[in-house]
C-alpha positions as CSV (number, residue, x, y, z in Angstrom):
1,M,26.1,175.4,113.5
2,K,28.7,177.6,115.1
3,P,32.2,177.3,113.2
4,I,34.4,175.2,114.8
5,Q,38.1,177.0,115.1
6,L,40.7,175.0,114.1
7,D,44.2,175.3,115.6
8,G,45.8,171.9,115.8
9,R,46.0,172.2,119.5
10,S,42.2,171.9,120.6
11,L,40.1,169.7,118.5
12,T,37.7,167.8,121.0
13,R,35.5,164.6,119.9
14,D,32.3,167.0,120.5
15,K,33.4,169.8,118.2
16,L,34.7,166.8,115.6
17,V,31.1,165.4,115.5
18,E,29.5,168.8,115.1
19,I,32.0,168.8,112.3
20,A,30.8,165.7,111.1
21,Y,27.3,166.5,111.0
22,G,27.3,169.5,108.8
23,A,29.5,172.5,110.8
24,S,31.9,174.9,109.0
25,I,35.4,175.2,110.4
26,E,37.5,178.3,110.7
27,L,41.7,177.8,110.4
28,D,43.1,179.7,113.1
29,A,45.3,182.8,112.1
30,N,48.3,182.1,114.3
31,A,48.7,178.5,113.2
32,L,48.7,179.5,109.6
33,K,52.0,181.5,110.6
34,A,53.3,178.2,111.7
35,V,51.8,176.0,108.6
36,A,53.3,178.8,106.5
37,R,57.0,179.0,108.4
38,A,57.3,174.6,107.5
39,A,56.5,175.3,103.9
40,D,59.0,178.3,103.1
41,F,61.6,176.1,104.9
42,L,60.8,173.3,103.0
43,A,61.1,175.1,99.6
44,E,64.5,176.4,101.1
45,Q,66.2,173.2,101.4
46,V,64.6,171.9,98.1
47,R,66.3,175.3,96.6
48,R,69.4,174.1,98.3
49,E,69.0,170.6,96.5
50,E,68.9,168.9,100.0
51,P,67.9,165.1,100.1
52,I,64.4,164.9,102.0
53,Y,62.2,162.1,102.2
54,G,59.3,162.4,100.1
55,V,60.2,165.5,98.9
56,S,63.2,165.2,96.9
57,T,63.3,161.2,96.9
58,G,60.3,158.7,96.0
59,F,57.9,157.1,98.4
60,G,58.1,153.7,100.5
61,S,60.6,151.4,98.8
62,N,61.4,154.3,96.4
63,A,63.1,156.1,99.0
64,D,66.5,155.3,97.5
65,K,65.5,157.3,94.6
66,L,66.5,160.7,94.5
67,L,64.6,163.4,92.0
68,G,66.3,164.7,89.1
69,A,66.1,168.1,87.6
70,R,63.7,166.9,84.8
71,P,62.7,163.7,83.3
72,L,64.9,161.4,82.1
73,R,62.8,161.2,78.5
74,D,63.4,165.2,78.4
75,D,66.7,164.4,76.4
76,L,65.5,162.2,73.5
77,P,65.2,163.8,70.3
78,G,62.0,165.3,69.8
79,A,60.8,164.7,73.3
80,T,58.3,167.4,74.4
81,R,59.1,168.8,77.8
82,S,56.7,168.3,81.0
83,N,55.0,171.5,82.0
84,H,55.4,170.3,85.6
85,S,58.6,169.7,87.7
86,L,59.4,166.4,89.0
87,H,58.5,167.3,92.4
88,E,55.0,168.1,91.4
89,E,54.9,165.0,89.7
90,L,56.1,163.1,92.2
91,Q,53.2,164.7,94.7
92,Y,50.5,164.3,91.8
93,N,51.3,160.6,91.3
94,L,51.4,159.7,95.1
95,I,47.7,161.1,95.2
96,V,46.5,159.3,91.8
97,T,47.7,156.3,92.3
98,H,46.9,155.7,95.9
99,A,43.4,156.4,95.4
100,V,42.1,152.8,95.2
101,C,39.8,152.0,97.7
102,V,36.8,149.6,96.6
103,G,33.6,149.1,98.2
104,E,30.8,151.1,99.0
105,P,31.4,154.9,99.7
106,M,32.1,155.4,103.9
107,A,29.2,157.6,105.5
108,P,29.2,161.7,104.7
109,E,29.9,162.0,108.0
110,V,32.7,160.0,108.3
111,V,34.5,161.5,105.4
112,R,33.9,164.9,106.8
113,A,35.3,164.0,110.1
114,M,38.1,162.4,108.1
115,L,38.4,166.0,106.3
116,G,38.6,168.2,109.7
117,I,41.0,165.6,111.5
118,R,43.2,165.8,108.5
119,I,42.9,169.8,108.7
120,N,43.3,170.1,112.0
121,T,47.0,167.8,112.0
122,L,48.4,170.1,109.5
123,L,47.9,173.4,111.4
124,K,50.5,171.8,113.8
125,G,52.8,173.2,111.3
126,H,55.1,170.3,111.1
127,S,53.9,168.8,107.4
128,G,55.3,171.3,105.0
129,I,52.0,171.9,103.2
130,R,51.2,175.5,102.1
131,V,48.7,177.6,103.3
132,Q,46.8,178.0,100.4
133,T,46.7,174.3,100.0
134,L,44.9,173.9,103.6
135,Q,42.7,176.4,103.1
136,A,41.4,174.9,99.6
137,L,41.2,171.9,101.3
138,A,38.9,173.8,104.4
139,D,36.9,175.5,101.6
140,M,35.9,172.1,100.3
141,L,34.6,170.7,103.4
142,N,32.8,174.2,104.4
143,S,31.5,174.2,100.7
144,G,29.7,170.9,101.6
145,I,31.4,168.5,99.0
146,V,32.3,165.2,100.4
147,P,34.6,163.1,98.3
148,V,33.6,159.8,97.7
149,V,35.8,157.2,99.6
150,P,34.8,153.5,99.0
151,E,35.3,151.5,102.1
152,L,38.0,149.3,102.0
153,G,41.5,149.8,101.3
154,S,43.8,150.8,104.4
155,V,46.2,149.0,106.4
156,G,46.7,151.2,108.9
157,A,50.0,152.2,108.3
158,S,51.6,154.3,106.6
159,G,48.3,155.5,107.9
160,D,45.2,155.5,105.9
161,L,47.0,156.3,102.5
162,A,44.4,155.0,100.4
163,P,41.2,156.3,101.6
164,L,42.9,159.6,102.2
165,S,44.0,160.3,98.5
166,H,40.4,160.0,97.8
167,L,39.9,163.0,99.9
168,A,43.0,165.0,98.6
169,I,42.2,163.9,94.6
170,V,38.9,165.5,94.4
171,L,41.3,168.7,95.4
172,L,42.8,168.4,92.5
173,G,40.1,167.6,90.4
174,K,39.9,164.1,89.8
175,G,38.0,161.4,91.7
176,E,34.3,161.6,92.5
177,A,32.4,163.4,95.2
178,F,28.8,164.1,96.4
179,Y,27.6,167.9,96.2
180,Q,24.2,168.6,97.2
181,G,23.3,164.7,97.5
182,E,24.2,164.5,93.6
183,R,27.4,162.1,92.8
184,M,29.9,163.4,90.3
185,S,33.4,163.4,89.1
186,G,35.6,166.0,91.3
187,A,35.6,168.3,89.1
188,Q,32.2,168.9,88.3
189,A,31.9,169.5,91.9
190,L,34.6,172.2,92.4
191,Q,33.4,174.0,89.5
192,R,29.6,173.8,91.2
193,A,31.1,175.0,94.6
194,G,33.3,177.7,92.7
195,L,36.4,176.3,93.6
196,Q,39.6,176.0,91.6
197,P,41.9,172.2,91.7
198,V,44.8,172.7,93.3
199,T,48.4,171.8,91.9
200,L,50.5,170.4,94.8
201,S,54.1,171.7,95.8
202,Y,56.9,170.1,98.1
203,K,55.6,166.8,99.9
204,E,51.5,168.3,99.9
205,G,50.8,164.9,98.6
206,L,52.3,163.3,101.3
207,A,51.0,165.5,104.0
208,L,47.5,165.3,102.5
209,N,47.5,161.6,102.6
210,N,50.0,160.3,105.3
211,G,48.1,159.8,108.2
212,T,45.4,157.6,110.7
213,A,42.1,160.2,109.8
214,Q,40.0,157.4,108.8
215,M,40.4,155.1,111.8
216,L,39.8,158.2,114.1
217,A,37.4,159.7,112.4
218,M,35.4,156.3,112.5
219,G,36.5,155.5,116.1
220,V,35.4,159.4,117.6
221,L,32.1,158.8,115.7
222,A,31.9,155.2,117.1
223,I,32.7,156.4,121.0
224,Y,29.7,159.0,120.3
225,R,26.9,156.4,119.3
226,M,28.6,154.0,122.0
227,E,27.9,156.5,124.5
228,K,24.4,156.6,124.2
229,L,23.9,152.8,123.4
230,L,25.9,152.5,126.6
231,D,22.9,154.5,128.4
232,T,20.2,152.4,126.4
233,A,21.3,149.1,127.8
234,D,21.3,150.4,131.1
235,L,18.0,151.8,130.7
236,A,17.0,148.4,128.9
237,A,18.3,146.1,132.1
238,A,16.5,148.5,134.2
239,M,13.3,147.6,132.6
240,T,14.0,144.3,132.7
241,I,14.7,144.5,136.3
242,D,11.3,146.0,137.3
243,A,9.5,143.1,135.0
244,F,11.0,140.7,137.1
245,A,10.5,142.5,140.0
246,G,14.1,142.2,141.0
247,R,16.5,142.8,144.0
248,L,18.5,145.9,144.1
249,G,20.8,144.7,146.9
250,A,23.3,143.8,144.1
251,F,23.6,147.6,143.0
252,A,23.9,148.9,146.2
253,E,26.5,151.8,146.7
254,Q,28.1,150.1,149.5
255,V,28.5,147.0,147.9
256,H,30.3,148.6,144.8
257,A,32.8,150.3,147.1
258,L,34.5,147.2,147.6
259,R,35.6,146.9,143.8
260,P,35.2,150.3,142.7
261,H,35.8,149.9,138.9
262,P,34.9,153.1,137.5
263,G,32.4,152.0,134.7
264,Q,31.0,149.2,137.1
265,V,30.3,151.9,140.4
266,Q,29.0,154.2,137.2
267,V,26.6,151.7,136.3
268,A,25.4,150.7,139.5
269,A,24.6,154.2,140.2
270,Q,22.3,154.6,137.1
271,L,20.4,151.7,138.0
272,R,19.5,152.9,141.1
273,D,18.3,156.0,139.4
274,L,16.6,154.4,136.8
275,L,14.9,152.2,139.2
276,S,14.0,154.8,142.1
277,G,10.4,154.7,143.0
278,S,10.0,151.3,141.8
279,T,7.3,149.1,144.3
280,L,8.3,146.0,141.9
281,A,11.7,145.9,142.6
282,D,12.4,144.0,146.0
283,I,8.3,143.2,146.2
284,A,8.1,140.5,149.2
285,Y,8.3,136.9,147.5
286,H,4.9,136.0,148.5
287,L,3.0,138.8,146.8
288,V,3.8,138.3,143.5
289,P,1.5,135.6,142.0
290,R,2.1,133.0,139.1
291,F,0.8,133.0,135.7
292,R,-1.9,130.3,134.8
293,P,-3.8,130.3,131.5
294,W,-7.1,132.0,131.4
295,L,-10.2,130.2,131.4
296,P,-13.7,131.2,131.5
297,S,-14.1,130.4,135.2
298,S,-10.8,132.1,136.2
299,W,-12.8,135.5,137.3
300,Q,-15.7,136.6,138.6
301,T,-16.7,139.9,137.2
302,A,-16.8,141.1,133.9
303,E,-14.1,143.8,134.2
304,A,-12.1,140.9,135.4
305,Q,-12.8,138.5,132.5
306,Q,-10.9,140.8,130.3
307,L,-7.8,139.8,132.0
308,R,-5.5,138.3,129.5
309,F,-4.5,135.6,132.5
310,D,-5.5,133.9,135.5
311,I,-3.2,134.1,138.7
312,G,-2.2,131.4,141.5
313,W,-0.3,130.7,143.9
314,D,1.1,127.2,146.1
315,W,0.5,126.9,149.3
316,V,3.4,125.6,151.8
317,P,2.0,123.3,154.3
318,S,3.3,123.3,158.0
319,D,4.9,119.9,157.6
320,Q,7.6,121.3,154.7
321,R,8.2,124.4,157.2
322,H,11.1,122.2,159.2
323,G,13.9,124.0,159.8
324,R,12.6,127.5,157.5
325,E,10.3,128.5,160.6
326,K,12.4,131.9,160.6
327,F,12.1,132.5,156.9
328,Y,8.1,131.8,157.1
329,Q,7.8,134.2,160.0
330,R,9.1,137.1,157.1
331,F,7.6,135.7,154.4
332,R,3.9,134.1,154.1
333,P,3.9,130.5,153.4
334,F,2.8,130.7,149.6
335,R,4.6,130.3,146.6
336,G,4.0,132.3,143.4
337,G,6.0,133.4,140.7
338,K,9.1,135.0,142.7
339,K,11.7,132.2,143.6
340,H,12.7,131.7,147.6
341,Q,16.3,132.5,146.6
342,P,18.3,135.9,147.6
343,Q,19.7,136.6,144.6
344,D,19.1,136.8,141.2
345,S,20.9,135.3,137.6
346,Y,24.1,136.7,136.7
347,S,22.5,138.6,133.6
348,L,20.1,140.5,136.6
349,R,22.9,140.7,139.1
350,C,26.4,141.1,137.5
351,I,24.7,143.8,134.9
352,P,27.2,146.7,136.6
353,Q,30.1,144.5,136.2
354,V,29.3,143.4,132.4
355,H,28.0,146.8,131.4
356,G,30.5,148.6,133.5
357,A,33.6,146.8,132.0
358,V,32.3,147.6,128.3
359,R,32.3,151.7,129.7
360,D,35.7,150.9,131.0
361,A,37.0,150.0,127.2
362,L,35.1,152.6,126.1
363,E,37.0,155.2,128.5
364,Q,40.5,153.6,127.3
365,A,39.3,154.8,124.0
366,K,38.7,158.3,124.6
367,R,41.8,158.7,126.0
368,V,43.5,157.1,123.0
369,M,41.0,159.3,120.5
370,E,42.0,162.7,122.9
371,V,45.6,162.3,122.4
372,E,45.1,161.4,118.4
373,L,43.2,164.2,117.5
374,N,45.4,167.0,118.2
375,A,48.5,164.8,117.2
376,V,50.7,165.0,114.2
377,T,50.5,161.9,112.2
378,D,52.3,162.5,108.6
379,N,56.0,161.4,107.7
380,P,58.4,163.2,107.8
381,L,58.4,165.6,110.3
382,I,59.2,168.7,109.7
383,F,61.0,170.9,112.4
384,P,61.6,174.3,111.1
385,D,62.3,176.5,114.1
386,D,65.0,173.7,115.5
387,T,67.8,176.2,115.9
388,D,70.1,174.1,117.5
389,A,70.2,171.4,114.3
390,N,73.5,170.8,112.7
391,H,71.7,169.4,109.6
392,V,68.5,169.3,107.8
393,E,68.3,165.5,109.0
394,E,67.9,167.2,112.3
395,Q,65.1,169.3,111.0
396,V,63.2,166.7,108.6
397,I,62.8,163.8,110.7
398,S,61.4,160.9,109.3
399,A,59.6,158.6,112.1
400,G,56.7,156.7,112.6
401,H,53.4,158.6,113.8
402,F,51.4,157.2,110.8
403,H,50.9,153.8,112.6
404,G,47.9,153.1,113.8
405,M,48.4,150.2,116.3
406,P,47.5,153.0,119.6
407,L,44.3,153.2,117.8
408,A,43.6,149.8,116.5
409,L,44.2,148.2,119.8
410,A,41.6,150.9,121.3
411,M,39.5,149.5,118.6
412,S,40.6,146.1,119.5
413,Y,39.1,146.7,123.3
414,L,35.9,148.0,122.0
415,K,35.5,145.4,119.4
416,A,35.7,142.4,121.9
417,A,33.4,144.6,124.4
418,L,30.4,144.9,122.2
419,P,29.6,141.3,121.7
420,T,29.8,140.8,125.9
421,L,27.1,144.2,125.7
422,A,25.1,142.3,123.3
423,S,25.1,139.0,124.7
424,I,24.1,139.8,128.2
425,S,21.2,141.9,126.7
426,E,19.8,138.7,125.0
427,R,20.2,136.6,128.1
428,R,17.8,138.8,129.8
429,L,15.7,138.8,126.6
430,N,15.4,134.9,126.7
431,K,14.8,134.8,130.6
432,L,11.8,137.0,130.0
433,V,10.4,134.3,127.6
434,D,11.2,131.4,128.9
435,P,8.5,130.3,131.4
436,A,11.3,128.2,133.4
437,T,13.6,131.3,134.3
438,N,11.0,134.1,133.7
439,D,9.5,133.8,137.3
440,G,6.0,133.3,136.9
441,L,5.5,135.2,133.3
442,P,3.8,133.3,130.5
443,A,5.7,131.2,128.0
444,F,7.0,133.7,125.6
445,L,4.9,136.5,127.2
446,I,1.2,135.7,125.4
447,G,-2.0,134.3,127.2
448,N,-2.4,131.5,124.6
449,E,-5.4,129.9,126.1
450,D,-6.1,128.3,123.0
451,G,-2.7,127.1,122.3
452,T,-2.1,128.8,118.9
453,E,0.2,131.7,119.7
454,S,3.4,132.3,119.5
455,G,4.1,135.7,121.4
456,H,7.9,136.9,121.7
457,M,9.0,133.3,120.8
458,I,11.3,134.4,117.8
459,V,11.9,137.7,118.9
460,Q,14.7,136.1,120.8
461,Y,16.0,134.2,117.9
462,T,16.6,137.3,116.3
463,A,18.8,138.6,118.9
464,A,20.5,134.6,119.2
465,A,21.5,135.3,115.6
466,I,22.5,138.5,115.8
467,V,24.4,137.8,119.1
468,N,26.4,134.9,117.2
469,D,27.4,136.9,114.0
470,L,28.8,139.9,116.5
471,A,30.8,137.4,118.1
472,S,32.2,136.0,114.6
473,R,33.6,139.6,113.9
474,A,34.8,140.2,117.2
475,H,38.0,138.9,116.2
476,P,40.4,141.6,116.3
477,T,42.4,142.4,113.0
478,S,44.8,144.1,114.9
479,V,47.0,140.6,115.3
480,Y,47.0,140.1,111.8
481,S,49.6,142.5,110.2
482,V,49.9,142.0,105.9
483,P,53.1,143.3,105.1
484,T,53.2,146.2,102.1
485,S,55.4,148.3,100.1
486,A,57.6,145.9,99.0
487,N,58.4,145.2,102.7
488,A,59.7,148.7,103.1
489,E,56.5,148.7,105.2
490,D,56.8,145.5,107.2
491,H,54.4,145.5,110.0
492,V,51.3,147.7,109.8
493,S,48.2,148.0,112.2
494,M,45.2,147.4,110.4
495,G,43.5,149.6,112.5
496,A,41.0,151.1,109.8
497,N,39.3,147.6,109.3
498,E,39.3,147.9,113.2
499,A,37.4,150.9,113.4
500,R,35.3,150.1,110.5
501,H,33.9,147.0,112.2
502,V,33.2,148.5,115.7
503,L,31.2,151.4,113.9
504,A,29.1,148.5,112.1
505,M,29.0,146.5,115.2
506,L,27.5,149.2,117.1
507,S,24.3,149.1,114.6
508,D,23.6,145.6,115.4
509,V,24.5,145.8,119.7
510,S,21.7,148.6,119.1
511,K,19.2,145.9,117.4
512,V,20.1,143.6,120.3
513,I,19.1,145.8,122.9
514,A,16.2,147.1,121.1
515,L,14.7,143.7,120.8
516,E,15.1,143.4,124.8
517,I,13.2,146.9,125.3
518,Y,10.4,145.6,123.1
519,T,10.2,142.3,125.1
520,A,10.3,144.0,128.2
521,A,7.5,146.1,128.0
522,Q,5.5,143.3,127.1
523,A,6.9,141.4,130.4
524,L,6.6,144.5,132.4
525,D,3.0,145.0,132.0
526,L,2.3,141.3,132.5
527,R,3.9,141.7,135.9
528,R,2.4,144.9,136.8
529,D,-1.2,143.7,135.8
530,M,-0.8,140.5,136.9
531,I,0.3,142.0,141.0
532,N,-2.4,144.5,140.5
533,A,-4.7,142.0,139.8
534,A,-4.0,139.9,142.6
535,R,-4.2,143.3,145.0
536,Q,-7.7,143.5,143.1
537,L,-9.0,140.6,144.0
538,A,-8.0,141.0,147.5
539,R,-9.7,144.2,147.9
540,E,-13.2,142.9,146.6
541,A,-13.0,139.4,147.7
542,D,-12.9,137.3,150.7
543,A,-9.7,134.6,151.7
544,E,-12.4,132.0,151.1
545,T,-12.6,133.3,147.4
546,L,-8.9,134.2,147.1
547,A,-8.0,130.7,147.8
548,G,-9.8,129.2,144.8
549,K,-6.7,130.6,143.7
550,I,-4.5,128.6,145.7
551,A,-3.0,125.1,145.2
552,G,-2.3,123.0,147.6
553,G,-4.4,123.8,150.6
554,P,-7.0,121.7,152.5
555,M,-10.3,121.3,150.8
556,P,-13.1,122.6,152.7
557,G,-14.1,120.3,155.8
558,A,-10.5,119.0,155.7
559,P,-8.3,119.1,158.8
560,G,-6.4,122.0,158.9
561,R,-8.6,124.3,156.3
562,E,-9.3,127.0,159.2
563,A,-5.1,127.4,159.4
564,F,-5.1,127.7,156.0
565,I,-8.0,130.3,155.2
566,A,-6.2,132.2,158.2
567,E,-2.9,132.0,156.4
568,V,-5.0,133.2,153.1
569,E,-6.7,136.2,155.0
570,A,-3.0,137.1,156.1
571,L,-2.1,137.4,152.4
572,R,-4.8,138.8,151.4
573,A,-4.9,141.7,153.9
574,E,-1.3,142.1,152.8
575,L,-2.4,142.6,149.5
576,A,-4.9,145.2,150.0
577,A,-3.6,147.3,151.9
578,S,-1.0,147.9,149.3
579,E,-0.6,150.7,147.1
580,E,-0.7,150.5,143.0
581,F,2.4,148.5,142.3
582,H,4.3,150.5,139.2
583,P,8.1,150.4,137.9
584,G,10.5,153.1,138.7
585,T,9.6,156.5,138.0
586,A,12.6,156.4,135.0
587,V,11.6,152.9,133.6
588,A,7.6,153.8,133.5
589,A,8.8,156.9,131.4
590,A,10.2,154.6,129.2
591,H,7.6,152.4,128.8
592,R,5.4,155.3,128.2
593,V,7.2,156.0,124.9
594,V,7.4,152.5,124.2
595,R,3.7,152.1,124.4
596,E,2.8,155.1,122.7
597,R,4.5,153.7,119.5
598,I,3.3,149.6,119.8
599,P,0.7,148.7,121.6
600,F,0.7,145.4,124.6
601,L,0.3,142.3,122.7
602,E,-3.1,140.9,123.3
603,R,-3.1,138.5,120.6
604,D,-0.5,137.1,117.9
605,R,0.0,139.7,115.4
606,A,2.6,140.4,113.0
607,L,5.7,141.9,114.8
608,D,7.8,143.2,111.9
609,G,6.8,146.7,112.2
610,E,6.8,147.2,115.3
611,V,10.9,145.7,115.8
612,A,11.5,148.2,113.0
613,T,9.6,150.7,115.8
614,A,11.5,149.6,118.7
615,I,15.0,149.7,116.6
616,Q,14.3,153.3,115.7
617,L,12.7,154.2,119.1
618,I,17.0,153.5,120.1
619,A,18.2,155.2,117.0
620,S,16.6,158.3,117.7
621,G,17.0,158.9,121.3
622,D,13.7,159.3,122.2
623,L,13.9,156.6,124.7
624,L,16.9,158.3,126.8
625,R,14.9,161.8,126.2
626,A,12.0,160.6,127.9
627,V,14.4,159.5,131.4
628,H,16.6,162.5,130.7
629,L,19.7,160.5,130.1
630,R,20.9,162.4,127.0
């Protein structure tokens, strides 16, 4: 990959993702001049003995303690003088005592993104770090050293202190790191990479560990994954719509022009594209047969006997058409799989409103992350070029840019949205397997003529379990501030926990959507094959034979039989004249990818490997590439 140049001003989400997954970085020469000016300014203020928070004072609740010229114990008889100044000791102690996270190590891409973010914000020239220290941090990233950063420990203000200390401690030759896939001490990682440990100068420890890099890194990676997941969710929904032979009016452009939420409009347009070319969607009610269990007498030809189902309709007698004459002038008097109603259930009809609202939540998160990527988030802030300042306090200002609440609330919004996306997917899946709601498909999408098969029954159980788990994890952590640092930091954001939850929850949402696609592919095969079986029968047989598939008609020789057969003939002729029924072009492409890996479920078999394959199809992006969405 081409190196990414960092200058403190132009880092984007896409560039950060490249860094996270292996791109090297270069530091902008002009930005380094600003870095040097701030470091030189800070050194001059220390020489003048100006009191500056985190430089010549302690941190947090120790901010009222000014550093002396040397350790107090140095005056004791026989004491050995320290080789380091108190200023250096302060910065060193800050890192080594703050690196106390627990849990499993963060993923390498998260840690690399954190390093990229921290380096970029320090390049703004308002943090006081020296050029050589910043270059050492960049060298560590470029060499492939990945510090071991346990997951738990940040409260999101003063930034991500503990996890960022785990980044910085490796720079000191302490802590642990991964290098070339092997976990080792920080000192050993530096040695193998040909790098030297760093001794920190004024404010450098605070510059390295005071900021929002963990929550921002996780947030950006979550957005990157969620963008693909939302497209996959739209694709899953489109496949389900085709499997239902659903109605497309709810996605019409003029409909959404009346309520133009951006995400909603986008999803409706995408569904129209995905379903373009479908002859299943908007099919006339009377052409869709209902599933009936296969019997030895179901079909007359050897070829038809290989089908996994029988089909049928109910006839609507003339004395049940009163007040509905206009409807039956347009539609033939047969009830099959599709109910005679002009609208689908909410989980189909309201896809743009639900998926679109999740997209709008994502757009808000993008806006927040893009601001944060090129922001200064440590404290205090240094303004060496402020020539109007009357005193150092006007050039070294303590503020609160480390507070993660902007990111925390954006992540809270996403965290609430994710279970919604999973929930509507599970509802569509449930509709597909339930014979009371799947518009004429077999129960659990399996022929089950012998009564021994469960089909996709338990697939829905798994989806339901995941949805419940997601819902239980959706409560925002940002509403629970637990004060720290002896109440000096008396309101914190908990944004790191929020971002960590979102990143983890995305994986589970993708599993639910994979289960919907797995199930919708089975349903789509059945729907298409059942309608095309009716079409083939209509082409090969006469009206009397087709009448054998229709319940409720007069028996041969009974009054009204002739009129009934005439109506059956009209149905037969319409079916016979139809082109072969098929899903939308994009849906068909995705369905082919599924079927290349997972065969149709003819009879019950072990499904665990197939579920894993469906999940991998989502993770690999193969489905989206098949329909050119990504």
